[in-house]
N, C-alpha and C positions, 0 to 999 in steps of 0.2 A: 723518505722523501723520493718521489719518482724523478727520472730524468726529465720527463715533460714539464714537471713543476718547477724545475731549477733552470731550465734552459733560457738562455738569452739570445741564442742564435739558432736558426732553423736546423743548421747542419754544423757538425764539427769539421773544421778544415784541417786537411793534411798539409803540414808545413815541411815535410821531410825533404823536399827539393829546393827549399829556400835556405839562404844562409841563416845561421842561428846566432842569437845573442850569446856571448860567452857565459858559461854557467859556473865558472870557477869561484871559489870563495873570495879570492882576491878582487875579481871584477865586481862581484856583488857587494863587497864592502865598499869599493870605490864608487860605484854608481849610486849607492844609497846615501853617501855622505857628501858634505860641503854644499848644502842647498840653503838658500836664504829662508828665513822663517815665513810661513804663509799663514797669517792669522786667519781664523774662520769667522767670517762676518755673517750675522744672521739676517736673512731677508725679511721684509715686512710681509705680513700675511696677504696673499693675493685677493683681489676683489672677488674671484670665483669661490673662495673657500666657504663662506657661510651658505651660499646657494647649493654647493656640492653637499654640504652636511644635511641640508634639508631633503635633498634627493635621496641620500642614503636612508634617511629615516622613512621616507615614503616607500622605498623598495622593501626595506626591512619589515615594515607593517604588513606587507603582503605575504611574508613568509615567517611568521612567528615561530620560534623554536627551531629554526633551521639555519645551519651554518651556510653562508653564501660566499662563493669564491669567484672573483671576477678578475681575469688576467689582462694585462696590457698586451701580451703576445711577444713573439720573438722576432728578431731580425730575419727577413726573408731573403733567401739566397737569389742573386741575380745570375751570376755565373761564377763557377769555380769558387775563388776566395773573395768575391765582391758581393755586397749585399745592397738591397734597396734602402733608401733612407727610411729610418724607422718611423712609424706612425702607430701610436697606441690604438687599441680597440676602442671604438666610439663609446661603448657603455662604460669602459674603465675611465676614459676622459671625462665623461659626463658626471660620474659618481665621485671622482677625486678632484676634478678641477686641474689636473696635470695634463698640459697640452704638449706642444712641440718638444719640451724638455724631458718628457717622461722617459724613464730608463727602460730598456728592453728587459723582458723577463719579470717585470714588477707584478705583484699580485695584491689585490685588495681583498681583505677578508672581513666579512661581517659576522662577528660571533654572537650567537643568541644570548640574551640576558635572561637568567633564571628568575622565576617569580614575576610579580606584577610591578612594572616600572613604566615610566613615561616613554623611555627609549626601549625598543625591542632588541637592539643589537648594539655592540660596540665595534669600532672600526680599527683595523691595523693595516698599514701598508708596508708590504715586504718588498724589498729590492736589493740587489747586490750592491752593497756600499762600496765606496771608493777605498782603494788599497793605499796603504802608506808607501813612502818612497823606499822603505826598507824590505818591500815585498817583490817577489819575482813578477807578479802581475803588473806591477807599475811600468816595467820597462820591457818585459818579455812577452806579453800577451797582446797580440795585435787586434784582437777583437774588443777588448775592454780596457787595456792598459792606457794610462793617461798619456804616455809618451806617444801613443799612436792616435788616440781620438780626442785628446784634450781633457780638461778638468772635468771631474765628475762630482756630484753633490754628495754631501754627507747625509746621514740619517737625520741629524739634528736640523740641518738646513731645509730639507724637505718637509719635515714636520712643522717647522715655523712657517713655511710658505703656504702650506696646505691646511694647517690646523687640524693635523691628524697624527695619531700615534704611528711611529714607523719602527721596523725591525729588520734585521738582516735576513735576506732571502734564505740563508742556510737554516734559519729557525722555523721556517714554514713547513709543516707536515700536513699533507692532505688526509682527510678523513673518508671513511667508507660512505658516510651519509651526506657528504658535501653535495650541494647543488652548484655546479660550476659553469662558467661562461668564458670562452677563450682559451681554455687549457687543452682539451682534447676533443671529446665529443660534447657539444653544448647541451646543456639542459634546456629543452625547448621551451618550457614554461617560464623559466627565468629569462631566457632571451627575449621572449615575447613581452614579459612584464618590463624589462629594461627598455625595450623599444618603445612601448606605449607610454612609458614615463616621459619620453621626449616629445610627445605629440604637442603638449602645451609648454611654450617657452616661458622662462621666468624673466625678470627685468634685466638680469645680467646678460642672458642669452640674446634678448631682443637688441640690446645696445651693441653687442658683438656682431649681430647680423647687419645692422646698419653700418657699422664700421667696415665690414667686409664688402658691402655694396659700394660704399664710398671709394674704397681703394680700387674696386673693379671699374668704376666709372672713370677714374683717372687712367687706368690702363686702356680702356677703349678710346679716350681722347688721343693718347699717345699713338695708338695704332692708326687713327685717322691721319695724324701728322706724318706718319711713315708710309702712307699709301704710295706717294711717288716713288720712293725707294723700293717698295715692294713690287710695283709694277715694272720696274727696270731690271728685275732679276728673274730668271727663268723658274725659280722655285720661290716666288714671292710669298706664298702661304707660309713658308718657313720664317720669313721676316716678320709677318704678322704675329705668328705664334711666339717668336723670340721676344718681340717688343712687349707683348702682354706679359709673358712670363717673367720678364725682368722686373716689371712693376710688382707682380706677385711676390717675388723674392725680396724686393725693397721694402714693401709695405706689410708683408705677412710672412707666413711660413713657406708657402709654395702655392701652386695652383690647386684648387679643390678637386679637379679632375683633368683629364687630358683635354687640352684646348682644341676646340673645333674651328679651324680657320679655313673655311670652305668658300671657294671663289668659283663663279660661273656654275657649271652643271654639278660641281662637287657639292654644292648646297643641297642637292637632292638626295645625298647619301646621309642619312640622319646622324650617324656616328662617324663622320669623316674625321679621322685623327691622323692620317698619313701627312696631311699638310705638306705636300711636296709639289704642288701645281702652281701655275702662273696666276698672277692677279692682273687681269686685263681690263683696260678701259672699256666701258660699255657693258660690262658684267656686274653683277652684284656679288658683294662679299658678305657671307653669313658668318658671324663670329659669335660663338657660343663659349663663354669663358667665366671663371669666377676665382677670386683671390681667397685663399684659405689663410686665416690669421694664425698667430702662434697658439691661440686658444683652440684651434682646429675648427672653428666654425667658418663656413664657406658661403660665398654668394654664388649665384647661378643665373647668369644674365645672357640673353641673346639679342643682338641688334643686326639688322640686315641693311647694308648701306651701298649706294652706287659708287663704284670705283672711280668713275669720272667726275662725281660730285653732283650729278643730276639723274634722276629716274627717267627712263623712257616712259612712254604712255602706257604700254602693257605692264612694265614692272611696277608702275605707281598703281595701276588698277589691281594687281595682285596684292601689293603691300597694303593698300587701303582696306582690302577685304580681311586680311589677317588682322590688321589693327582693329577693325570693327568687331571681329571675333573676340579679341582680347578685351576690348572695352566692355562688350556685352557680358563676358564672364565676370569681370571685376565688379560690374555694376550690381551683381546679385549677392556679392559676398557680405555676409553679416552672421553673427551668432544665431544658431538654431536651424540653419539650412543644412542639407546633406552635402557632404564633400564632393560626391559624384555629380551634383547638380551644376557645379562649376564647369565641368567638361561638357555637360549637355547644352549649356547655354552657348558655349563657343561653337559647338559643332552645329547648332541650329543656323548660325551665320554662315559657316562653311558650306553647308548644304544649300542654303538659299542662293549664295553667290554662284556656286559651281553649276547649279541648275539654271540660274538666270543666264549664265554665259553659254548655255547649251551643251555642256560637257557630259550630262548624265543621261542614262537610258530612261525610258518612260518610267515614271514612279510606280513601284509595285511593293513598297515596304522595305526594300533591300537598301542597306546604307552604301550605295555605290560611291558616294563622296569620300568615303574612307580610303579610296584608292589614292587620293591626293593629300591625306593626312592620316597615317596609319597609327601614330603614337597618341598617348593620352595628353590632356591639356595641363594637368597639374600633378605635382608630387610634393610631399612634405620635404622641408629643407632645414638643415641645421648643422650638426657635426658631420653628417654624411650629406652628399649631394642629393641622394634619394634617401632621406632620413626615415627613421621609424619603419623600415621595410619588413620587420618581423611582426608588426602589429596585426591583430586579427582584422579581417575584412570589415567586420561590423564596427570596428573602431577606426578604420582608415577609410576605404572607398565609400562605405555606407555609413561612416561615422558623421557625427553632427558637430558642425564648426563651433569652436569655443574661442573666447578672447585669448590671445597669446599663441595661437597656431600660426605658423609660417609656411607658406608653400609657393610654388611657382604657378604662374599663368602663362602658357606658351603655346598658343596655337600656331599653326603654319600651314603653308601650301607648297607642295613640291610636285613639279611637273617634269618627270624624267625626260632626258633628251631623246629617248627613243619611244615615248608614249604616243601611240597613234590615236588615242582617244581624245587628244587635245590639238587645237590648231598649232601650226608650226611656230607661230610667234610666241607661244607659251612654253614651248619645250626648252628644257634647260634652266628654267627659272625656279629657284627655291627661296622661300621667305619664311622666316620665323621671328617672332617678337616675343621676348620672354622677360617677365617682371617677377620680383620677389614681393609677395604680399603678406602683410601681418593682420590678423583679425583683431579688431578693437571691440570695445563694449558695444558700440552701435553701428559698426560697419567694418571698414578696413582701411589700411593705409598702404600705399604703393612705396615700398622702401626705395625702389629704383626709379621713382618719378622724375628725379633730376637728370636722368639720362634721356636725351631727346628721343621722342617716339613718333610723332607724326612725320610724313614725308617732307613737308616744308621745314620742319625743325631739323631733320636729319641732314638735309642739303645745307642749311646754314651752319650746322655743327661741323660738317666737313670743311667748309669755307674757313670758319673761325680756327679750327684745329691746324689747318695748313697755312694760315697767315703767318709769315715770318719764320716758317719752319725750313 
């Protein structure tokens, strides 16, 4: 077994300059004794388990006769002896149904079945099982010991919850012919297949996506209620971020990505995550945020709201153009169209409105309007905020929409504060409206339709959220 295969943490920590737990036999006998009985209760099988089994079967069918190894990954170092909160590799989570509780270093192995059978592979989940209280690990290992990080599951408990055979990580041995993902150098064909497997969501995934969106909606309303408090603080964007992130921790695992709380001209910076600026009356606040559930499925929603509660004439004009683009894109979504057509429909509106406003040079076939919206309109969504990223272009951007696909529609207009191609009253205005869309048999459903979208609805939403706050 290689060090890579058995690692639970990215680096081994040097504890030589820290006080150490006594290692005498007397202390070991003392600390391992006089504990109350801790009966092991078996959890019910998770709702994800049967779906994960079908996903494993689908992946295995693509690689008959081949041993597949999919790793959860190791804890990533943040600084010295601190680590980022662990999040399993998305392919591992998808194929096991093990979400926020997944153990670092865990490995899913799909062993090929010899001969002709309905199943092409058998599955085993390897992880470092919990240690008894009579072991040094229990009290002396700050990386995995239960004294330090809390109770860890047994092999039997995880097997019961996920409906999969489990074994100790020490029993795993890599093979020379393994095709692996998440261990060292990824097998690109396997990574692509695992990514493409997530393009169409099953019933469990669609329900999780809706739950994530609903939790995100609650967080947005709480942010609006906190706008007066944010406006009173010199770093009001941090209050916006904190309020939303609290909802993510209460209703889910965490945020699905770093929250963008961009007020005023910061809204023109597409990935503004510093969130250290003021939230001023008269400005717009662009909030791009999503709750990640314990299952690791995440929402990705953006709303742009007037801090004072009412849009100015120019702000509303820009907002309505972005909304028109979003609605035009959503109107064409149905099975059978090309995924890239969704972007094209939105950009046609962006071009029309910016040309109508006199912002563009004479038409010569150049996409000058992209100066004001440089990003794409849509990306797939699921376990990753930009899900299925390893899929082939012909399956993704040029792919044909199918029922069960989930993606964003998120047009925007961003007029930089120093952009001399636009009138002064436009400068510093950034607007994005983003919804999460699921393709159905005959069209689509907007999972985030319950979050106000029109300018009038947004203004009423702010009033309602701040009533009594």
